C-alpha positions as CSV (number, residue, x, y, z in Angstrom):
1,M,0.0,0.0,0.0
2,K,2.4,2.6,-1.2
3,K,0.0,4.8,-3.1
4,K,-3.5,5.9,-2.1
5,R,-5.8,4.4,-4.7
6,I,-9.1,4.0,-2.9
7,K,-11.1,6.0,-0.3
8,Y,-13.5,3.4,1.0
9,L,-13.1,-0.4,1.5
10,A,-15.5,-3.1,2.6
11,I,-14.6,-6.8,2.4
12,R,-16.3,-9.9,3.7
13,E,-14.4,-13.1,3.8
14,T,-16.4,-16.4,3.7
15,L,-14.8,-19.8,4.3
16,Y,-16.7,-23.0,5.1
17,S,-19.9,-21.1,6.1
18,K,-18.0,-18.8,8.5
19,S,-18.1,-15.2,7.5
20,E,-15.8,-12.4,8.8
21,D,-16.2,-8.8,8.0
22,L,-13.0,-6.7,7.7
23,F,-14.9,-3.9,9.6
24,F,-14.8,-5.9,12.8
25,S,-11.0,-6.6,12.7
26,K,-9.9,-3.5,14.6
27,D,-6.1,-4.2,14.1
28,K,-6.5,-4.4,10.3
29,V,-8.8,-1.3,10.3
30,K,-6.1,0.8,12.1
31,E,-3.6,-0.3,9.5
32,F,-5.8,0.9,6.6
33,E,-6.6,4.2,8.4
34,L,-2.8,5.0,8.5
35,Y,-3.1,5.2,4.7
36,G,-6.3,7.3,4.8
37,I,-8.6,4.5,3.8
38,Q,-11.9,4.3,5.6
39,V,-13.1,0.7,6.2
40,L,-16.9,0.4,6.1
41,N,-19.3,-2.4,7.1
42,Y,-20.0,-4.7,4.2
43,N,-23.7,-5.1,5.1
44,D,-24.2,-1.3,5.0
45,L,-22.9,-1.2,1.4
46,F,-24.6,-4.4,0.1
47,I,-27.4,-3.7,-2.4
48,E,-30.3,-6.1,-2.5
49,I,-31.1,-6.5,-6.2
50,F,-34.8,-6.9,-5.6
51,N,-35.0,-3.6,-3.6
52,F,-32.8,-1.9,-6.2
53,I,-35.2,-2.9,-9.0
54,I,-38.3,-1.8,-7.1
55,E,-36.8,1.6,-6.2
56,T,-35.4,2.2,-9.8
57,Y,-38.5,1.3,-11.8
C-alpha cells in the first residue's frame, strides 16, 4: 500500500460457512486508516437486487 488508490473499503471473507467482515477486525482497520482508507461495514454497502429494481422502476 504505497500509493493511495481507494477511499473506502468493505470486504467480507467467507470460508466454510464462516463469515468475517474486515470492519470488525480493529487491528486491520487501524492499518488501513494509516493510509487514509476508511473501512466500512460490508452489510451497510450491500445492495439487494430486488429492492434496487423496485426503487429504480
